C-alpha positions in Angstrom: -10.0 -21.4 -3.1 -7.7 -18.4 -3.1 -8.6 -15.8 -0.4 -7.3 -12.3 -0.8 -7.1 -11.1 2.8 -6.6 -7.5 3.8 -4.5 -7.0 7.0 -3.9 -3.9 9.1 -1.7 -1.1 7.8 -0.3 -0.5 11.3 -2.6 -1.0 14.3 -3.1 -4.7 14.7 -6.7 -4.1 15.9 -7.7 -2.9 12.5 -8.5 -6.4 11.1 -12.0 -7.7 10.4 -13.6 -10.6 12.2 -13.9 -12.2 8.8 -10.2 -11.8 8.0 -9.2 -13.5 11.3 -11.8 -16.3 10.7 -10.5 -16.9 7.2 -6.8 -17.0 8.3 -7.8 -19.5 11.0 -9.5 -21.7 8.5 -7.3 -21.8 5.4 -4.6 -24.5 4.9 -1.7 -22.2 4.0 -1.0 -18.5 4.1 1.2 -16.9 1.4 2.8 -13.8 2.8 5.0 -11.1 1.2 7.3 -11.2 4.3 6.6 -14.2 6.6 8.5 -12.6 9.5 6.3 -9.5 9.3 3.0 -11.5 8.9 3.9 -13.8 11.8 3.6 -10.8 14.2 0.0 -10.4 13.2 -0.7 -14.2 13.2 0.9 -14.6 16.6 -1.2 -11.7 18.0 -4.4 -13.6 17.0 -3.0 -17.0 17.9 -3.2 -18.2 14.3 -0.9 -21.1 13.6 -0.8 -22.0 9.9 2.0 -22.9 7.5 3.5 -19.8 5.9 4.9 -19.5 2.4 6.9 -16.5 1.3 5.5 -14.8 -1.9 7.3 -11.6 -3.0 8.5 -9.9 -6.1 11.7 -11.9 -6.6 10.1 -15.4 -6.2 6.6 -14.7 -7.6 7.0 -16.8 -10.8 8.3 -20.0 -9.2 6.3 -19.7 -6.0 3.2 -18.7 -7.9 3.3 -22.0 -9.8 3.7 -23.8 -6.5 0.7 -22.1 -4.9 -1.4 -22.8 -8.0 -0.5 -26.5 -7.7 -1.6 -26.4 -4.0 -4.9 -24.8 -5.0 -5.5 -27.4 -7.7 -4.8 -30.1 -5.1 -7.7 -28.8 -3.0 -5.9 -26.6 -0.6 -7.3 -23.3 0.6 -4.7 -20.5 0.4 -4.8 -17.0 1.9 -2.7 -14.3 0.3 -1.6 -11.5 2.6 0.7 -8.5 2.0 2.9 -6.8 4.6 0.2 -4.3 5.3 -3.2 -3.4 3.7 -4.8 -5.0 0.7 -2.9 -7.5 -1.5 -2.4 -6.5 -5.1 -2.0 -2.8 -4.3 1.6 -1.9 -5.1 2.8 -5.4 -4.4 3.2 -8.7 -6.5 -0.1 -10.1 -5.4 -1.7 -9.3 -8.7 0.5 -11.9 -10.4 -0.9 -14.7 -8.3 -4.5 -13.4 -8.6 -4.1 -13.4 -12.4 -2.6 -17.0 -12.3 -5.6 -18.1 -10.3 -8.0 -16.6 -12.8 -6.2 -18.2 -15.7 -6.5 -21.6 -13.9 -10.2 -21.0 -13.1 -9.6 -21.1 -9.4 -12.3 -19.4 -7.2 -11.1 -16.1 -5.7 -12.7 -14.5 -2.6 -11.7 -11.1 -1.3 -11.8 -10.3 2.4 -11.8 -6.4 2.3 -10.1 -4.2 4.8 -7.6 -1.4 5.3 -5.7 0.3 2.5 -3.3 3.1 3.2 -4.2 5.2 0.2 -7.9 5.4 1.1 -7.1 6.0 4.8 -4.9 8.9 3.8 -7.4 10.3 1.3 -10.2 10.3 3.8 -8.1 12.3 6.3 -6.5 14.6 3.7 -9.2 17.2 3.3 -8.5 17.1 -0.5 -11.4 16.4 -3.0 -12.1 12.7 -2.9 -14.9 12.4 -5.5 -12.3 11.7 -8.2 -8.7 10.6 -7.6 -5.9 8.5 -9.1 -3.3 6.3 -7.4 0.1 6.1 -9.1 2.0 3.7 -6.7 5.6 4.8 -5.9 7.3 7.8 -7.6 10.4 7.0 -9.6 13.6 6.9 -7.4 15.8 9.1 -9.6 15.0 12.8 -9.7 15.0 13.2 -13.6 12.5 10.3 -13.9 10.5 11.7 -11.0 10.3 15.2 -12.5 9.2 13.8 -15.8 6.5 11.8 -14.1 5.3 14.8 -12.2 5.2 16.9 -15.3 2.5 14.7 -16.7 0.2 15.9 -13.9 0.3 19.6 -14.8 -3.2 19.6 -16.2 -4.6 17.0 -13.7 -7.7 18.1 -11.8 -8.1 15.0 -9.7 -6.4 14.3 -6.4 -3.2 12.4 -7.1 -1.9 9.8 -4.6 1.5 8.2 -4.3 3.4 6.0 -1.8 6.8 7.3 -0.9 9.8 6.3 1.2 10.8 8.4 4.2 14.3 8.6 2.7 13.0 10.2 -0.5 10.2 12.4 0.8 12.4 15.6 0.9 13.5 15.1 -2.7 10.0 14.3 -3.8 8.6 17.5 -2.2 11.3 19.5 -3.8 10.5 18.2 -7.2 6.8 18.7 -6.7 7.4 22.3 -5.6 9.5 23.0 -8.7 7.6 21.1 -11.4 4.0 21.8 -10.2 4.5 25.4 -9.0 4.3 24.7 -5.2 0.9 23.1 -4.9 -0.9 22.1 -1.7 0.3 18.7 -0.6 -0.6 16.3 2.1 2.0 14.0 3.7 0.4 11.2 5.8 2.8 8.9 7.6 2.6 6.1 10.2 -1.2 5.9 9.6 -3.1 4.1 12.5 0.2 3.9 14.5 1.2 5.6 17.7 3.2 8.4 15.9 0.6 9.0 13.1 1.2 12.4 11.4 -0.9 14.1 8.7 0.5 17.4 7.5 -1.1 19.6 4.9 0.3 22.7 3.3 2.3 24.1 0.3 5.0 21.8 -0.9 7.6 24.4 0.1 6.3 24.5 3.7 6.3 20.8 4.1 9.7 20.6 2.5 11.1 23.0 5.1 9.4 21.0 7.9 10.8 17.6 6.8 14.3 19.0 6.1 14.4 19.8 9.8 12.5 16.8 11.1 13.5 13.6 9.3 10.4 11.5 8.9 10.1 7.8 9.6 7.7 5.1 8.6 5.5 4.5 5.5 4.3 7.6 3.7 1.3 8.4 1.6 1.8 11.6 -0.5 -1.2 13.4 -2.0 -1.8 16.6 -3.9 -4.6 18.3 -5.8 -3.7 21.2 -8.1 -7.2 22.8 -7.8 -6.8 23.3 -4.0 -5.3 26.6 -2.9 -5.2 26.0 0.9 
């Protein structure tokens, strides 16, 4: 069986009993970054063989994992943080398992986009998640332009190195909407800031952010 196991997005205590139990019982754990996952596994004294499974080896390693599953091994898929398949190569392995009629069980848990949305104060009855914004400004502005008539809350993941550029493009393309920047969620230096894109832009130009960022906006919200 293939187990899709959600892991904490920051605080190691944010893992379910069922997730720990599953990781203790499977034969092999496929991890996006084995070094990163080992920190969590060591914390809970889980000693299982680790296989790296990431974007650049997903085809070859995916075939290897399917063979292990067909040989009767139970495999757990974990990502660096949160739920596998959300903005990571996990979907490729899940699809392979489906094509090979291998049973799949999901162990639900934390996801950064939902954590940020629940704390944002933005409308949450309808929203869309768009993964990461394009790296280059021209492509990013084109992408953002497609949301000019969007009434739902829009959610992105963003790098701390690009958040200033992203906020500048949001301000210019979408007429300075209300934005929420949520970073380091569940960690010691968690920060959730809400305001006009221009205001947050000025803030982060002075105070360079660190850590993983979730970026949200809703064009119907005025404050």
